[in-house]
C-alpha positions as CSV (number, residue, x, y, z in Angstrom):
1,M,12.4,42.6,2.7
2,L,9.8,39.9,2.9
3,A,9.4,37.2,0.3
4,K,6.9,34.3,0.1
5,V,7.3,30.9,-1.6
6,T,4.8,28.0,-1.7
7,S,5.9,24.5,-0.8
8,C,4.1,21.4,0.5
9,A,4.1,19.0,3.5
10,V,2.9,15.4,3.6
11,V,0.5,14.5,6.4
12,G,-0.2,10.8,6.3
13,L,-0.7,10.2,2.5
14,E,-2.1,13.6,1.7
15,G,-0.4,16.9,1.0
16,A,-0.8,20.2,2.9
17,L,0.4,23.5,1.5
18,V,3.1,25.3,3.4
19,E,3.9,29.0,2.9
20,V,7.6,29.7,3.3
21,E,8.1,33.3,4.4
22,A,11.7,34.7,4.3
23,D,12.5,38.0,5.9
24,I,15.9,39.7,5.9
25,S,16.3,42.6,8.4
26,S,19.0,44.6,10.1
27,G,20.7,43.3,13.2
28,L,23.3,40.7,14.2
29,P,23.8,38.0,11.5
30,S,21.6,35.0,12.3
31,F,19.6,32.4,10.5
32,T,16.4,31.1,12.2
33,I,13.7,28.7,11.0
34,V,10.4,28.7,12.9
35,G,7.1,27.0,12.3
36,L,7.5,23.6,14.0
37,P,10.4,22.3,12.0
38,D,12.0,18.9,12.8
39,K,15.7,18.2,12.9
40,A,16.0,17.7,9.2
41,V,14.4,21.1,8.5
42,Q,16.6,22.8,11.1
43,E,19.7,21.4,9.4
44,A,18.5,23.0,6.1
45,R,20.2,26.2,7.4
46,E,23.6,24.8,6.7
47,R,22.6,23.1,3.4
48,V,21.0,26.3,2.1
49,R,23.9,28.5,3.2
50,A,26.4,26.4,1.3
51,A,24.2,25.8,-1.7
52,I,23.6,29.5,-2.2
53,K,27.3,30.3,-2.0
54,N,28.4,27.4,-4.2
55,S,25.8,28.4,-6.8
56,G,27.4,31.8,-7.4
57,Y,25.1,33.9,-5.2
58,T,25.7,35.8,-2.0
59,F,24.3,34.6,1.3
60,P,23.1,37.7,3.2
61,N,25.2,38.4,6.2
62,R,22.2,39.8,8.1
63,R,19.4,38.7,10.3
64,I,17.4,36.0,8.4
65,T,14.1,34.6,9.7
66,V,12.2,31.9,7.8
67,N,8.7,31.0,8.9
68,L,6.9,27.8,7.7
69,A,3.2,28.5,7.9
70,P,0.9,27.2,9.2
71,A,2.9,27.1,12.4
72,D,0.9,24.3,14.1
73,L,1.7,21.8,11.3
74,K,4.8,19.7,11.9
75,K,7.4,20.1,9.1
76,E,9.8,17.3,8.4
77,G,12.2,16.2,5.8
78,P,14.6,18.0,3.4
79,A,11.9,19.0,0.8
80,Y,11.9,22.6,2.1
81,D,15.6,23.3,1.1
82,L,14.7,24.6,-2.3
83,P,11.8,26.9,-1.3
84,I,13.9,28.3,1.6
85,A,16.8,29.1,-0.7
86,T,14.5,30.6,-3.3
87,G,12.8,32.7,-0.6
88,I,16.2,34.1,0.6
89,L,17.3,34.9,-2.9
90,L,14.0,36.8,-3.5
91,S,14.1,38.6,-0.2
92,S,17.7,39.7,-0.8
93,G,16.8,41.0,-4.2
94,Q,19.2,38.7,-6.1
95,I,16.3,37.3,-8.2
96,A,12.8,38.8,-9.0
97,S,9.8,36.9,-10.2
98,D,6.1,36.4,-9.7
99,L,5.8,33.0,-7.9
100,S,2.3,33.3,-6.6
101,H,1.1,30.3,-8.7
102,S,4.3,28.1,-8.3
103,L,5.2,25.2,-6.0
104,F,8.8,24.5,-5.0
105,I,10.0,21.1,-3.8
106,G,13.4,19.7,-3.4
107,E,16.4,18.8,-1.3
108,L,19.7,20.7,-1.9
109,S,23.2,19.3,-1.8
110,L,26.0,21.5,-0.6
111,D,27.0,22.3,-4.2
112,G,23.5,23.4,-5.1
113,K,22.4,20.2,-6.9
114,L,18.8,19.1,-6.5
115,R,18.2,15.6,-5.0
116,H,15.4,13.1,-5.0
117,T,12.6,13.9,-2.5
118,H,10.0,11.5,-1.0
119,G,6.3,12.1,-1.3
120,I,6.3,14.0,-4.7
121,L,3.0,12.5,-5.9
122,P,0.7,13.6,-3.1
123,M,2.4,17.0,-3.1
124,V,1.8,17.8,-6.8
125,A,-1.7,16.3,-6.6
126,L,-2.5,18.9,-3.9
127,A,-0.9,21.7,-6.0
128,R,-3.3,20.9,-8.9
129,D,-6.3,20.8,-6.5
130,K,-5.3,24.2,-5.0
131,G,-5.1,25.9,-8.4
132,L,-1.3,26.1,-8.6
133,S,0.0,25.9,-12.2
134,H,3.8,25.7,-12.1
135,V,5.9,23.1,-10.2
136,F,9.7,23.4,-9.8
137,L,11.2,20.1,-8.6
138,P,14.3,17.9,-9.0
139,L,14.9,16.3,-12.3
140,D,14.9,12.8,-10.7
141,D,11.3,13.3,-9.6
142,V,9.6,14.7,-12.7
143,K,8.4,11.3,-14.1
144,E,6.6,10.6,-10.8
145,A,5.1,14.1,-10.8
146,S,3.9,13.8,-14.4
147,I,1.3,11.2,-13.3
148,V,-0.8,14.1,-12.2
149,D,-2.3,16.0,-15.2
150,G,-3.0,19.7,-15.5
151,L,0.4,21.1,-14.2
152,R,3.4,22.6,-15.9
153,L,6.5,20.8,-14.6
154,F,9.9,22.4,-14.7
155,P,12.6,20.0,-13.6
156,A,15.8,21.7,-12.4
157,E,19.2,20.1,-12.0
158,S,20.5,22.8,-9.6
159,L,19.7,25.9,-7.7
160,S,21.8,28.0,-10.0
161,Q,19.9,26.8,-13.0
162,L,16.6,27.5,-11.3
163,A,17.7,31.0,-10.2
164,A,18.9,31.8,-13.7
165,Y,15.6,30.7,-15.1
166,L,13.7,33.0,-12.7
167,K,15.9,35.9,-13.8
168,G,15.1,35.1,-17.4
169,E,18.7,34.2,-18.3
170,V,18.2,30.6,-19.3
171,Q,15.3,28.3,-20.2
172,I,14.3,25.1,-18.3
173,P,12.4,22.9,-20.8
174,E,8.9,22.1,-19.6
175,Y,8.5,18.4,-19.1
176,H,5.8,16.5,-21.2
177,R,5.5,12.8,-20.7
178,D,5.4,10.8,-23.9
179,S,3.3,7.9,-22.7
180,T,-0.2,7.5,-21.1
181,W,1.1,5.3,-18.3
182,K,-1.0,2.3,-19.5
183,E,1.9,-0.1,-19.0
184,E,1.0,-3.7,-19.1
185,V,1.5,-5.7,-15.9
186,C,4.8,-7.6,-16.0
187,E,4.1,-11.3,-16.5
188,H,7.5,-12.6,-15.4
189,Y,6.4,-13.8,-12.0
190,A,8.8,-15.7,-9.8
191,F,6.2,-18.5,-9.2
192,T,3.1,-19.5,-11.1
193,L,0.5,-22.2,-10.6
194,G,2.0,-24.1,-13.5
195,D,5.1,-24.6,-11.4
196,I,3.2,-26.4,-8.6
197,K,2.4,-30.2,-8.9
198,G,-0.7,-31.5,-7.2
199,Q,-2.5,-29.4,-4.6
200,E,-5.5,-28.9,-6.9
201,H,-7.8,-28.2,-3.9
202,A,-5.5,-25.5,-2.7
203,K,-5.2,-24.0,-6.1
204,R,-8.9,-23.8,-6.4
205,A,-9.1,-22.1,-3.0
206,L,-6.5,-19.5,-4.2
207,E,-8.6,-18.9,-7.4
208,V,-11.7,-18.2,-5.3
209,A,-9.7,-16.0,-3.0
210,A,-8.2,-14.0,-5.9
211,A,-11.5,-13.6,-7.6
212,G,-13.3,-12.1,-4.6
213,G,-10.4,-10.6,-2.6
214,H,-11.0,-13.0,0.3
215,N,-8.6,-13.7,3.2
216,I,-7.2,-17.3,3.2
217,L,-5.3,-19.5,5.7
218,M,-3.4,-22.5,4.5
219,V,-2.5,-25.3,6.9
220,G,-0.1,-28.1,6.1
221,P,3.2,-29.8,7.1
222,P,6.6,-28.4,6.2
223,G,7.5,-28.6,2.5
224,S,4.0,-29.2,1.3
225,G,4.1,-26.0,-0.9
226,K,2.2,-23.4,1.2
227,T,4.8,-20.6,0.6
228,M,5.1,-21.4,-3.1
229,L,1.3,-21.3,-3.4
230,A,1.2,-17.9,-1.7
231,R,3.9,-16.5,-3.9
232,S,2.1,-17.7,-7.0
233,L,-1.0,-15.7,-6.1
234,P,0.1,-12.5,-7.8
235,S,0.2,-14.3,-11.1
236,I,-3.6,-14.8,-11.0
237,L,-4.7,-11.5,-9.6
238,P,-6.5,-9.0,-11.8
239,P,-4.3,-6.0,-12.9
240,L,-4.5,-2.7,-11.0
241,T,-6.9,0.0,-12.3
242,M,-5.4,3.5,-12.8
243,D,-7.0,4.8,-9.6
244,E,-5.7,1.9,-7.6
245,A,-2.2,2.3,-9.1
246,I,-2.1,5.9,-8.0
247,D,-3.2,5.0,-4.5
248,V,-0.5,2.4,-4.2
249,T,2.1,4.7,-5.7
250,K,1.3,7.4,-3.1
251,I,2.0,5.0,-0.3
252,Y,5.4,3.9,-1.7
253,S,6.3,7.5,-2.5
254,V,5.7,8.7,1.0
255,S,7.5,5.7,2.4
256,G,10.6,6.3,0.3
257,L,10.2,2.9,-1.4
258,L,9.3,4.0,-4.9
259,P,12.2,3.4,-7.3
260,Q,13.3,6.4,-9.3
261,D,12.9,4.5,-12.5
262,V,9.4,3.3,-11.7
263,P,7.1,6.4,-11.6
264,L,3.9,4.4,-11.3
265,I,3.4,1.0,-9.6
266,V,1.3,-1.1,-11.9
267,E,1.7,-4.5,-10.2
268,R,-0.3,-5.5,-7.1
269,P,2.0,-5.3,-4.0
270,F,3.1,-8.6,-2.3
271,R,4.5,-8.1,1.2
272,C,5.8,-10.9,3.3
273,P,7.1,-9.6,6.6
274,H,9.0,-12.0,9.0
275,Y,7.2,-13.1,12.1
276,T,9.7,-11.1,14.3
277,I,8.3,-7.8,12.9
278,S,7.3,-5.3,15.5
279,H,3.8,-3.9,16.0
280,A,4.8,-0.5,14.6
281,G,6.4,-2.2,11.6
282,L,3.2,-4.0,10.7
283,V,0.6,-1.3,11.3
284,G,2.8,1.8,10.9
285,G,4.3,4.2,13.4
286,G,7.2,6.3,14.4
287,Q,7.3,9.7,16.1
288,W,5.5,11.0,13.0
289,P,3.6,8.0,11.7
290,R,4.7,6.3,8.4
291,P,2.8,3.4,6.7
292,G,3.5,-0.1,7.9
293,E,3.4,-3.4,6.1
294,I,-0.5,-3.4,6.3
295,S,-0.6,-0.2,4.2
296,L,2.2,-1.2,1.9
297,S,0.1,-4.2,0.9
298,H,-2.9,-2.0,0.1
299,R,-4.7,-3.3,-3.0
300,G,-2.4,-6.3,-2.9
301,V,-1.4,-9.3,-0.7
302,L,-0.1,-9.4,2.8
303,F,1.5,-12.9,3.3
304,L,2.1,-14.0,6.9
305,D,4.1,-17.2,7.0
306,E,4.4,-19.2,10.2
307,F,1.1,-17.4,11.3
308,P,1.0,-18.5,15.0
309,E,4.6,-17.3,15.5
310,F,3.7,-13.7,15.2
311,G,3.2,-11.8,18.5
312,H,-0.2,-11.8,20.0
313,A,-0.6,-8.0,19.9
314,T,0.8,-7.9,16.3
315,L,-1.9,-10.4,15.1
316,E,-4.7,-8.7,17.0
317,S,-3.8,-5.4,15.3
318,L,-5.0,-7.0,12.1
319,R,-8.6,-7.2,13.2
320,Q,-9.6,-3.6,12.8
321,P,-8.1,-3.1,9.3
322,M,-9.5,-6.4,8.0
323,E,-12.9,-5.0,8.8
324,D,-12.6,-1.3,8.1
325,R,-10.0,-1.5,5.3
326,T,-8.1,1.4,7.0
327,I,-5.7,1.6,9.9
328,T,-5.5,4.6,12.2
329,V,-2.2,5.4,14.0
330,S,-2.6,7.7,17.0
331,R,0.2,9.8,18.4
332,A,0.4,12.8,20.7
333,Q,0.5,15.2,17.7
334,G,-2.7,13.6,16.3
335,S,-4.1,10.7,14.5
336,I,-3.4,9.6,10.9
337,T,-5.4,7.1,8.9
338,F,-3.7,5.0,6.2
339,P,-5.5,2.8,3.7
340,A,-5.3,-1.0,4.3
341,N,-7.4,-2.8,1.8
342,F,-5.4,-6.0,1.5
343,M,-5.8,-9.7,1.0
344,L,-4.5,-11.6,4.0
345,V,-2.8,-14.9,3.0
346,A,-1.5,-16.8,6.0
347,A,0.2,-20.1,6.3
348,M,0.9,-22.3,9.3
349,N,1.8,-25.9,10.4
350,P,-0.9,-28.0,12.0
351,C,1.2,-28.4,15.2
352,P,4.5,-27.2,16.7
353,C,6.5,-30.0,15.1
354,G,4.5,-29.7,11.9
355,Y,3.5,-33.3,11.3
356,Y,0.1,-33.7,13.0
357,G,-2.0,-35.8,10.7
358,D,0.9,-36.5,8.3
359,P,0.6,-40.1,6.9
360,F,4.4,-40.5,6.7
361,R,5.9,-38.9,9.8
362,E,4.7,-39.3,13.4
363,C,3.7,-36.1,15.3
364,K,5.6,-35.8,18.6
365,C,3.3,-33.1,20.1
366,S,0.9,-33.6,22.9
367,S,-2.7,-32.6,22.7
368,G,-2.0,-29.7,25.0
369,E,0.8,-28.4,23.0
370,I,-1.3,-28.6,19.8
371,S,-4.2,-26.8,21.5
372,R,-1.9,-24.0,22.9
373,Y,-0.3,-23.6,19.4
374,H,-3.7,-23.0,17.8
375,K,-4.9,-20.8,20.6
376,R,-2.2,-18.3,19.6
377,I,-4.6,-17.2,16.9
378,S,-7.7,-15.8,18.6
379,G,-11.2,-16.7,17.7
380,P,-12.1,-13.1,16.5
381,L,-9.2,-13.2,14.1
382,I,-10.1,-16.7,12.8
383,D,-13.7,-15.4,12.3
384,R,-12.3,-12.7,9.9
385,I,-10.7,-15.2,7.6
386,D,-12.9,-16.4,4.7
387,I,-11.2,-19.5,3.4
388,F,-9.4,-22.3,5.2
389,V,-7.7,-24.9,3.2
390,D,-5.5,-28.0,4.0
391,V,-2.3,-28.4,2.0
392,P,-1.3,-32.0,2.5
393,H,2.0,-33.8,1.8
394,I,2.6,-34.3,-2.0
395,D,3.1,-37.9,-3.2
396,Y,6.1,-38.9,-5.4
397,E,3.7,-39.8,-8.2
398,K,2.3,-36.3,-8.4
399,L,5.7,-34.7,-8.2
400,T,7.1,-36.7,-11.1
401,D,3.9,-36.6,-13.2
402,E,4.9,-35.2,-16.6
403,R,1.3,-34.2,-17.6
404,P,0.9,-30.4,-18.0
405,V,-1.0,-28.7,-15.2
406,E,-3.3,-25.7,-15.6
407,G,-1.2,-22.5,-15.7
408,S,-1.8,-19.1,-14.2
409,E,-2.9,-17.6,-17.5
410,K,-6.2,-19.6,-17.7
411,V,-6.9,-19.1,-14.1
412,R,-6.2,-15.3,-14.4
413,G,-8.7,-15.2,-17.2
414,R,-11.5,-16.7,-15.1
415,V,-10.5,-14.5,-12.2
416,G,-10.5,-11.4,-14.4
417,S,-14.0,-12.3,-15.7
418,A,-15.4,-12.7,-12.2
419,H,-13.7,-9.5,-11.1
420,Q,-15.3,-7.6,-14.0
421,I,-18.7,-8.9,-13.0
422,Q,-18.1,-7.5,-9.5
423,L,-17.0,-4.1,-10.9
424,E,-20.2,-3.8,-12.9
425,R,-22.3,-5.0,-9.9
426,F,-20.8,-2.3,-7.6
427,T,-20.9,0.5,-10.2
428,G,-21.5,3.8,-8.3
429,T,-20.2,2.6,-5.0
430,K,-16.7,2.5,-3.5
431,L,-16.7,-1.4,-3.5
432,K,-14.3,-3.2,-5.7
433,C,-14.9,-6.9,-4.9
434,N,-17.2,-9.2,-3.0
435,A,-15.0,-9.2,0.1
436,D,-15.7,-5.5,0.5
437,M,-19.4,-6.0,0.9
438,A,-21.2,-4.9,4.1
439,P,-24.3,-6.7,5.4
440,A,-26.6,-4.4,3.4
441,E,-24.8,-5.4,0.1
442,V,-24.8,-9.0,1.1
443,K,-28.5,-8.9,1.5
444,Q,-29.0,-7.2,-1.8
445,F,-26.6,-9.2,-4.0
446,C,-26.3,-12.6,-2.4
447,V,-29.5,-14.2,-3.6
448,V,-29.6,-17.9,-2.7
449,E,-31.8,-20.6,-4.2
450,P,-34.1,-22.3,-1.7
451,A,-32.1,-25.6,-1.5
452,G,-29.0,-23.5,-0.8
453,Q,-30.8,-21.6,2.0
454,A,-31.7,-24.9,3.6
455,L,-28.1,-26.1,3.4
456,L,-26.9,-22.8,5.0
457,R,-29.5,-23.1,7.8
458,A,-28.3,-26.6,8.6
459,A,-24.6,-25.4,8.6
460,M,-25.4,-22.5,10.9
461,K,-26.8,-25.0,13.5
462,Q,-24.1,-27.7,13.2
463,L,-21.1,-25.4,12.8
464,H,-22.3,-22.8,15.2
465,L,-21.4,-20.0,12.8
466,T,-21.4,-16.4,14.0
467,A,-23.2,-13.6,12.2
468,R,-19.8,-12.5,10.7
469,A,-19.1,-16.0,9.5
470,F,-22.6,-16.3,8.1
471,H,-22.0,-13.2,5.9
472,R,-18.5,-14.4,4.9
473,V,-19.9,-17.7,3.7
474,L,-22.4,-15.8,1.6
475,K,-19.7,-13.6,0.2
476,V,-17.5,-16.6,-0.8
477,S,-20.5,-18.3,-2.3
478,R,-21.2,-15.1,-4.3
479,T,-17.6,-15.3,-5.7
480,I,-17.9,-18.9,-6.6
481,A,-21.1,-18.1,-8.4
482,D,-19.4,-15.3,-10.3
483,L,-16.6,-17.6,-11.4
484,E,-19.4,-19.7,-13.1
485,G,-21.3,-16.7,-14.3
486,S,-24.4,-17.4,-12.3
487,D,-26.7,-14.7,-11.1
488,V,-28.1,-16.9,-8.3
489,I,-26.1,-18.7,-5.6
490,K,-26.8,-22.4,-6.1
491,T,-26.5,-25.3,-3.7
492,S,-23.2,-26.4,-5.2
493,H,-21.7,-22.9,-4.7
494,M,-22.9,-22.9,-1.1
495,A,-21.5,-26.4,-0.4
496,E,-18.1,-25.4,-1.7
497,A,-18.1,-22.2,0.4
498,L,-19.0,-24.2,3.5
499,Q,-16.1,-26.6,3.0
500,Y,-13.7,-23.7,3.2
501,R,-14.8,-22.9,6.8
502,H,-12.5,-23.4,9.8
503,K,-12.3,-26.9,11.2
504,E,-11.1,-27.5,14.8
505,I,-8.1,-29.8,14.7
506,I,-8.2,-30.8,18.4
């Protein structure tokens, strides 16, 4: 007898429906799973066999063939345990029910309990889009699944409970969330701008970067506060919109990094990989690609401390996602594109010893060593960074100054106002901030007063700015104007943007 149950696979960050066909026929006892399964799916045979027996049902001692269609789509992970077990129970006649509009997801333990499964959010989103109405899934995952509206969710604790429900013997209460998921962003940040003494110029640069989503590089000696400044950046970023929160949650769900008690990520990600990270760890990879740190920082911040210490190939892999806001990972099985719309925040020393230009400690590096140190970062990558800021040594007087400094709350208010101006400006487009603008949008929205145009013309000649740098100066100027609520980019806005351009040290 043939039985069919619908499940789902995750390809990249999107779901793909999988039809689980279970057939029981006469012949020597065997259990075969076909349809391009990976090792975890092949091992489902033993989990399903034990789960059915330990749930009080009979595992058929006959020839069992399970097909996962479409056969050309690679199936991986333990999410197919529940649909396979349900298909076998249907095919053997131990349960009977109309499951044509139902989706089954879940890993089984040997005693039949249902366990947490990765990638629930994209799976249930696809179920709704494909017209399915019922979703049977583990109890641990129902809060994450409830983010998607328009579905009837039935969380089961075990295979025996689910089978009894399909037979009409027990009831599984349908899950209804009791909130609208409009949680406020947690304001208990590890670092805020109010914790940092001095460095007003660097704080202003961070404010501009946060307001427009610009990439920033901080250069300064050890102990000057570069890392602390970077870690305080989330405290001034605007909160995620609902659509952005769902996008971020999908990435963490597929990666297995979504905590079970956090169904929706409402804070902007902050990722800070060590400089020993591999190329695959940064951009994503594996035999079947998974998101890397670039994608995990989507709609948030990617902080790279000790910037020149990262491998050359690793740094160069940032170039394409910084422009396209996506990253494509290619393998023999095909290519998968992950989102990568992040703010790059990088920090570095001015030289290998860290004290070039320091007024208190003598630099011991030769000019050649300093030059080679800076050449670890290529010109094309430097050209893709919008803001460069020096973070100098902090004097004793500033460190011990008891006068209150401006905290993150006031700065976040200005950043939020500028961000709202940009959202209204880009209504009807896919753009979210000034950093996302292409040359066409720069031409349309970056209107400069005549005196500012003259200043930019002189800077182009003296600084030898490339076309990309030209557009980036205009985008930073547009952000500075938004912070002041100005419709036109003024000369003062252009002057501040130009001082954030890269300066050769040696």
